[in-house]
Chimera marker file (.cmm) of the C-alpha trace (Angstrom):
<marker_set name="trace">
<marker id="1" x="-0.730" y="35.289" z="23.343" r="1" g="1" b="0" radius="0.5"/>
<marker id="2" x="-0.963" y="35.428" z="18.710" r="1" g="1" b="0" radius="0.5"/>
<marker id="3" x="-3.664" y="36.813" z="17.402" r="1" g="1" b="0" radius="0.5"/>
<marker id="4" x="-5.924" y="35.034" z="15.197" r="1" g="1" b="0" radius="0.5"/>
<marker id="5" x="-3.542" y="35.243" z="11.622" r="1" g="1" b="0" radius="0.5"/>
<marker id="6" x="-0.768" y="34.141" z="13.801" r="1" g="1" b="0" radius="0.5"/>
<marker id="7" x="-2.728" y="31.323" z="15.303" r="1" g="1" b="0" radius="0.5"/>
<marker id="8" x="-4.535" y="30.286" z="11.360" r="1" g="1" b="0" radius="0.5"/>
<marker id="9" x="-1.059" y="31.216" z="9.924" r="1" g="1" b="0" radius="0.5"/>
<marker id="10" x="0.502" y="28.595" z="12.416" r="1" g="1" b="0" radius="0.5"/>
<marker id="11" x="-1.934" y="25.997" z="12.282" r="1" g="1" b="0" radius="0.5"/>
<marker id="12" x="-1.328" y="25.843" z="8.462" r="1" g="1" b="0" radius="0.5"/>
<marker id="13" x="2.544" y="25.567" z="8.605" r="1" g="1" b="0" radius="0.5"/>
<marker id="14" x="1.683" y="22.535" z="10.359" r="1" g="1" b="0" radius="0.5"/>
<marker id="15" x="-0.425" y="21.062" z="7.736" r="1" g="1" b="0" radius="0.5"/>
<marker id="16" x="2.388" y="22.190" z="5.727" r="1" g="1" b="0" radius="0.5"/>
<marker id="17" x="4.733" y="20.193" z="7.216" r="1" g="1" b="0" radius="0.5"/>
<marker id="18" x="2.577" y="16.961" z="7.012" r="1" g="1" b="0" radius="0.5"/>
<marker id="19" x="2.856" y="17.619" z="2.932" r="1" g="1" b="0" radius="0.5"/>
<marker id="20" x="6.699" y="16.233" z="3.139" r="1" g="1" b="0" radius="0.5"/>
<marker id="21" x="8.105" y="13.390" z="1.956" r="1" g="1" b="0" radius="0.5"/>
<marker id="22" x="10.115" y="11.923" z="3.851" r="1" g="1" b="0" radius="0.5"/>
<marker id="23" x="12.384" y="9.351" z="2.573" r="1" g="1" b="0" radius="0.5"/>
<marker id="24" x="13.076" y="6.249" z="3.635" r="1" g="1" b="0" radius="0.5"/>
<marker id="25" x="15.090" y="4.466" z="2.795" r="1" g="1" b="0" radius="0.5"/>
<marker id="26" x="14.430" y="0.566" z="1.894" r="1" g="1" b="0" radius="0.5"/>
<marker id="27" x="16.383" y="-2.008" z="1.233" r="1" g="1" b="0" radius="0.5"/>
<marker id="28" x="16.725" y="-2.708" z="-2.349" r="1" g="1" b="0" radius="0.5"/>
<marker id="29" x="14.974" y="-6.700" z="-1.696" r="1" g="1" b="0" radius="0.5"/>
<marker id="30" x="12.296" y="-4.969" z="-0.416" r="1" g="1" b="0" radius="0.5"/>
<marker id="31" x="11.698" y="-2.733" z="-3.039" r="1" g="1" b="0" radius="0.5"/>
<marker id="32" x="12.120" y="-5.452" z="-5.467" r="1" g="1" b="0" radius="0.5"/>
<marker id="33" x="9.551" y="-7.911" z="-3.677" r="1" g="1" b="0" radius="0.5"/>
<marker id="34" x="7.324" y="-4.551" z="-3.300" r="1" g="1" b="0" radius="0.5"/>
<marker id="35" x="6.173" y="-4.777" z="-6.957" r="1" g="1" b="0" radius="0.5"/>
<marker id="36" x="6.999" y="-8.334" z="-8.447" r="1" g="1" b="0" radius="0.5"/>
<marker id="37" x="4.728" y="-9.288" z="-5.659" r="1" g="1" b="0" radius="0.5"/>
<marker id="38" x="0.673" y="-8.502" z="-7.078" r="1" g="1" b="0" radius="0.5"/>
<marker id="39" x="2.962" y="-9.696" z="-11.113" r="1" g="1" b="0" radius="0.5"/>
<marker id="40" x="3.421" y="-13.467" z="-9.117" r="1" g="1" b="0" radius="0.5"/>
<marker id="41" x="0.516" y="-13.899" z="-7.508" r="1" g="1" b="0" radius="0.5"/>
<marker id="42" x="-1.773" y="-12.161" z="-11.027" r="1" g="1" b="0" radius="0.5"/>
<marker id="43" x="0.055" y="-14.964" z="-13.162" r="1" g="1" b="0" radius="0.5"/>
<marker id="44" x="-0.513" y="-17.625" z="-10.204" r="1" g="1" b="0" radius="0.5"/>
<marker id="45" x="-3.996" y="-16.922" z="-9.662" r="1" g="1" b="0" radius="0.5"/>
<marker id="46" x="-4.396" y="-17.240" z="-13.786" r="1" g="1" b="0" radius="0.5"/>
<marker id="47" x="-3.155" y="-20.112" z="-13.501" r="1" g="1" b="0" radius="0.5"/>
<marker id="48" x="-4.525" y="-21.457" z="-10.837" r="1" g="1" b="0" radius="0.5"/>
<marker id="49" x="-7.939" y="-20.431" z="-12.933" r="1" g="1" b="0" radius="0.5"/>
<marker id="50" x="-6.699" y="-21.930" z="-16.126" r="1" g="1" b="0" radius="0.5"/>
<marker id="51" x="-5.938" y="-25.687" z="-14.409" r="1" g="1" b="0" radius="0.5"/>
<marker id="52" x="-9.354" y="-25.150" z="-12.740" r="1" g="1" b="0" radius="0.5"/>
<marker id="53" x="-11.109" y="-25.101" z="-16.280" r="1" g="1" b="0" radius="0.5"/>
<marker id="54" x="-9.205" y="-28.535" z="-17.155" r="1" g="1" b="0" radius="0.5"/>
<marker id="55" x="-10.083" y="-29.976" z="-14.199" r="1" g="1" b="0" radius="0.5"/>
<marker id="56" x="-13.897" y="-29.416" z="-14.512" r="1" g="1" b="0" radius="0.5"/>
<marker id="57" x="-13.816" y="-30.455" z="-18.247" r="1" g="1" b="0" radius="0.5"/>
<marker id="58" x="-15.546" y="-27.545" z="-19.438" r="1" g="1" b="0" radius="0.5"/>
<marker id="59" x="-13.965" y="-27.077" z="-23.282" r="1" g="1" b="0" radius="0.5"/>
<marker id="60" x="-12.379" y="-30.415" z="-24.118" r="1" g="1" b="0" radius="0.5"/>
<marker id="61" x="-8.410" y="-30.880" z="-23.877" r="1" g="1" b="0" radius="0.5"/>
<marker id="62" x="-7.526" y="-30.668" z="-27.936" r="1" g="1" b="0" radius="0.5"/>
<marker id="63" x="-9.181" y="-27.021" z="-26.911" r="1" g="1" b="0" radius="0.5"/>
<marker id="64" x="-8.159" y="-25.797" z="-23.146" r="1" g="1" b="0" radius="0.5"/>
<marker id="65" x="-5.230" y="-27.233" z="-22.789" r="1" g="1" b="0" radius="0.5"/>
<marker id="66" x="-3.667" y="-27.817" z="-19.352" r="1" g="1" b="0" radius="0.5"/>
<marker id="67" x="-0.647" y="-25.516" z="-18.584" r="1" g="1" b="0" radius="0.5"/>
<marker id="68" x="1.391" y="-28.348" z="-17.921" r="1" g="1" b="0" radius="0.5"/>
<marker id="69" x="0.535" y="-29.015" z="-21.708" r="1" g="1" b="0" radius="0.5"/>
<marker id="70" x="1.316" y="-25.634" z="-23.588" r="1" g="1" b="0" radius="0.5"/>
<marker id="71" x="4.286" y="-24.345" z="-21.162" r="1" g="1" b="0" radius="0.5"/>
<marker id="72" x="5.874" y="-27.893" z="-21.851" r="1" g="1" b="0" radius="0.5"/>
<marker id="73" x="5.326" y="-27.774" z="-25.461" r="1" g="1" b="0" radius="0.5"/>
<marker id="74" x="6.397" y="-24.618" z="-26.046" r="1" g="1" b="0" radius="0.5"/>
<marker id="75" x="9.724" y="-25.697" z="-24.404" r="1" g="1" b="0" radius="0.5"/>
<marker id="76" x="10.241" y="-28.343" z="-26.614" r="1" g="1" b="0" radius="0.5"/>
<marker id="77" x="9.560" y="-25.977" z="-29.378" r="1" g="1" b="0" radius="0.5"/>
<marker id="78" x="12.127" y="-23.119" z="-28.345" r="1" g="1" b="0" radius="0.5"/>
<marker id="79" x="14.931" y="-24.202" z="-29.733" r="1" g="1" b="0" radius="0.5"/>
<marker id="80" x="13.599" y="-24.039" z="-33.387" r="1" g="1" b="0" radius="0.5"/>
<marker id="81" x="13.572" y="-22.473" z="-35.602" r="1" g="1" b="0" radius="0.5"/>
<marker id="82" x="9.580" y="-22.546" z="-36.377" r="1" g="1" b="0" radius="0.5"/>
<marker id="83" x="8.445" y="-21.180" z="-32.825" r="1" g="1" b="0" radius="0.5"/>
<marker id="84" x="10.575" y="-18.329" z="-34.367" r="1" g="1" b="0" radius="0.5"/>
<marker id="85" x="9.136" y="-18.285" z="-37.677" r="1" g="1" b="0" radius="0.5"/>
<marker id="86" x="5.632" y="-17.293" z="-36.456" r="1" g="1" b="0" radius="0.5"/>
<marker id="87" x="6.974" y="-15.269" z="-33.658" r="1" g="1" b="0" radius="0.5"/>
<marker id="88" x="8.105" y="-13.135" z="-36.597" r="1" g="1" b="0" radius="0.5"/>
<marker id="89" x="4.807" y="-13.675" z="-38.849" r="1" g="1" b="0" radius="0.5"/>
<marker id="90" x="2.649" y="-12.379" z="-35.741" r="1" g="1" b="0" radius="0.5"/>
<marker id="91" x="4.544" y="-9.597" z="-34.944" r="1" g="1" b="0" radius="0.5"/>
<marker id="92" x="4.569" y="-8.517" z="-38.770" r="1" g="1" b="0" radius="0.5"/>
<marker id="93" x="0.798" y="-9.018" z="-38.518" r="1" g="1" b="0" radius="0.5"/>
<marker id="94" x="1.070" y="-6.800" z="-35.617" r="1" g="1" b="0" radius="0.5"/>
<marker id="95" x="2.741" y="-4.088" z="-37.010" r="1" g="1" b="0" radius="0.5"/>
<link id1="1" id2="2" r="1" g="1" b="0" radius="0.2"/>
<link id1="2" id2="3" r="1" g="1" b="0" radius="0.2"/>
<link id1="3" id2="4" r="1" g="1" b="0" radius="0.2"/>
<link id1="4" id2="5" r="1" g="1" b="0" radius="0.2"/>
<link id1="5" id2="6" r="1" g="1" b="0" radius="0.2"/>
<link id1="6" id2="7" r="1" g="1" b="0" radius="0.2"/>
<link id1="7" id2="8" r="1" g="1" b="0" radius="0.2"/>
<link id1="8" id2="9" r="1" g="1" b="0" radius="0.2"/>
<link id1="9" id2="10" r="1" g="1" b="0" radius="0.2"/>
<link id1="10" id2="11" r="1" g="1" b="0" radius="0.2"/>
<link id1="11" id2="12" r="1" g="1" b="0" radius="0.2"/>
<link id1="12" id2="13" r="1" g="1" b="0" radius="0.2"/>
<link id1="13" id2="14" r="1" g="1" b="0" radius="0.2"/>
<link id1="14" id2="15" r="1" g="1" b="0" radius="0.2"/>
<link id1="15" id2="16" r="1" g="1" b="0" radius="0.2"/>
<link id1="16" id2="17" r="1" g="1" b="0" radius="0.2"/>
<link id1="17" id2="18" r="1" g="1" b="0" radius="0.2"/>
<link id1="18" id2="19" r="1" g="1" b="0" radius="0.2"/>
<link id1="19" id2="20" r="1" g="1" b="0" radius="0.2"/>
<link id1="20" id2="21" r="1" g="1" b="0" radius="0.2"/>
<link id1="21" id2="22" r="1" g="1" b="0" radius="0.2"/>
<link id1="22" id2="23" r="1" g="1" b="0" radius="0.2"/>
<link id1="23" id2="24" r="1" g="1" b="0" radius="0.2"/>
<link id1="24" id2="25" r="1" g="1" b="0" radius="0.2"/>
<link id1="25" id2="26" r="1" g="1" b="0" radius="0.2"/>
<link id1="26" id2="27" r="1" g="1" b="0" radius="0.2"/>
<link id1="27" id2="28" r="1" g="1" b="0" radius="0.2"/>
<link id1="28" id2="29" r="1" g="1" b="0" radius="0.2"/>
<link id1="29" id2="30" r="1" g="1" b="0" radius="0.2"/>
<link id1="30" id2="31" r="1" g="1" b="0" radius="0.2"/>
<link id1="31" id2="32" r="1" g="1" b="0" radius="0.2"/>
<link id1="32" id2="33" r="1" g="1" b="0" radius="0.2"/>
<link id1="33" id2="34" r="1" g="1" b="0" radius="0.2"/>
<link id1="34" id2="35" r="1" g="1" b="0" radius="0.2"/>
<link id1="35" id2="36" r="1" g="1" b="0" radius="0.2"/>
<link id1="36" id2="37" r="1" g="1" b="0" radius="0.2"/>
<link id1="37" id2="38" r="1" g="1" b="0" radius="0.2"/>
<link id1="38" id2="39" r="1" g="1" b="0" radius="0.2"/>
<link id1="39" id2="40" r="1" g="1" b="0" radius="0.2"/>
<link id1="40" id2="41" r="1" g="1" b="0" radius="0.2"/>
<link id1="41" id2="42" r="1" g="1" b="0" radius="0.2"/>
<link id1="42" id2="43" r="1" g="1" b="0" radius="0.2"/>
<link id1="43" id2="44" r="1" g="1" b="0" radius="0.2"/>
<link id1="44" id2="45" r="1" g="1" b="0" radius="0.2"/>
<link id1="45" id2="46" r="1" g="1" b="0" radius="0.2"/>
<link id1="46" id2="47" r="1" g="1" b="0" radius="0.2"/>
<link id1="47" id2="48" r="1" g="1" b="0" radius="0.2"/>
<link id1="48" id2="49" r="1" g="1" b="0" radius="0.2"/>
<link id1="49" id2="50" r="1" g="1" b="0" radius="0.2"/>
<link id1="50" id2="51" r="1" g="1" b="0" radius="0.2"/>
<link id1="51" id2="52" r="1" g="1" b="0" radius="0.2"/>
<link id1="52" id2="53" r="1" g="1" b="0" radius="0.2"/>
<link id1="53" id2="54" r="1" g="1" b="0" radius="0.2"/>
<link id1="54" id2="55" r="1" g="1" b="0" radius="0.2"/>
<link id1="55" id2="56" r="1" g="1" b="0" radius="0.2"/>
<link id1="56" id2="57" r="1" g="1" b="0" radius="0.2"/>
<link id1="57" id2="58" r="1" g="1" b="0" radius="0.2"/>
<link id1="58" id2="59" r="1" g="1" b="0" radius="0.2"/>
<link id1="59" id2="60" r="1" g="1" b="0" radius="0.2"/>
<link id1="60" id2="61" r="1" g="1" b="0" radius="0.2"/>
<link id1="61" id2="62" r="1" g="1" b="0" radius="0.2"/>
<link id1="62" id2="63" r="1" g="1" b="0" radius="0.2"/>
<link id1="63" id2="64" r="1" g="1" b="0" radius="0.2"/>
<link id1="64" id2="65" r="1" g="1" b="0" radius="0.2"/>
<link id1="65" id2="66" r="1" g="1" b="0" radius="0.2"/>
<link id1="66" id2="67" r="1" g="1" b="0" radius="0.2"/>
<link id1="67" id2="68" r="1" g="1" b="0" radius="0.2"/>
<link id1="68" id2="69" r="1" g="1" b="0" radius="0.2"/>
<link id1="69" id2="70" r="1" g="1" b="0" radius="0.2"/>
<link id1="70" id2="71" r="1" g="1" b="0" radius="0.2"/>
<link id1="71" id2="72" r="1" g="1" b="0" radius="0.2"/>
<link id1="72" id2="73" r="1" g="1" b="0" radius="0.2"/>
<link id1="73" id2="74" r="1" g="1" b="0" radius="0.2"/>
<link id1="74" id2="75" r="1" g="1" b="0" radius="0.2"/>
<link id1="75" id2="76" r="1" g="1" b="0" radius="0.2"/>
<link id1="76" id2="77" r="1" g="1" b="0" radius="0.2"/>
<link id1="77" id2="78" r="1" g="1" b="0" radius="0.2"/>
<link id1="78" id2="79" r="1" g="1" b="0" radius="0.2"/>
<link id1="79" id2="80" r="1" g="1" b="0" radius="0.2"/>
<link id1="80" id2="81" r="1" g="1" b="0" radius="0.2"/>
<link id1="81" id2="82" r="1" g="1" b="0" radius="0.2"/>
<link id1="82" id2="83" r="1" g="1" b="0" radius="0.2"/>
<link id1="83" id2="84" r="1" g="1" b="0" radius="0.2"/>
<link id1="84" id2="85" r="1" g="1" b="0" radius="0.2"/>
<link id1="85" id2="86" r="1" g="1" b="0" radius="0.2"/>
<link id1="86" id2="87" r="1" g="1" b="0" radius="0.2"/>
<link id1="87" id2="88" r="1" g="1" b="0" radius="0.2"/>
<link id1="88" id2="89" r="1" g="1" b="0" radius="0.2"/>
<link id1="89" id2="90" r="1" g="1" b="0" radius="0.2"/>
<link id1="90" id2="91" r="1" g="1" b="0" radius="0.2"/>
<link id1="91" id2="92" r="1" g="1" b="0" radius="0.2"/>
<link id1="92" id2="93" r="1" g="1" b="0" radius="0.2"/>
<link id1="93" id2="94" r="1" g="1" b="0" radius="0.2"/>
<link id1="94" id2="95" r="1" g="1" b="0" radius="0.2"/>
</marker_set>
């Protein structure tokens, strides 16, 4: 028969074992996906809200262009010096 103190010590030791982390190795692909999917979902939600605002005509097209128009223009300008000069000046002002 255990004394009260021994019983308490045994119960606490059992609780302490619950705090010990168990290292279960997960595959790299699963770890990458579990960290990536929330970010992709957030980007998708923002793009969907943006496109919905364009479809509803909330603002004229010249004030709120569609994501397709914006990313198309970005793709066209990415190889030009004007874009990189604008990025440089923006970063310079930010600093």
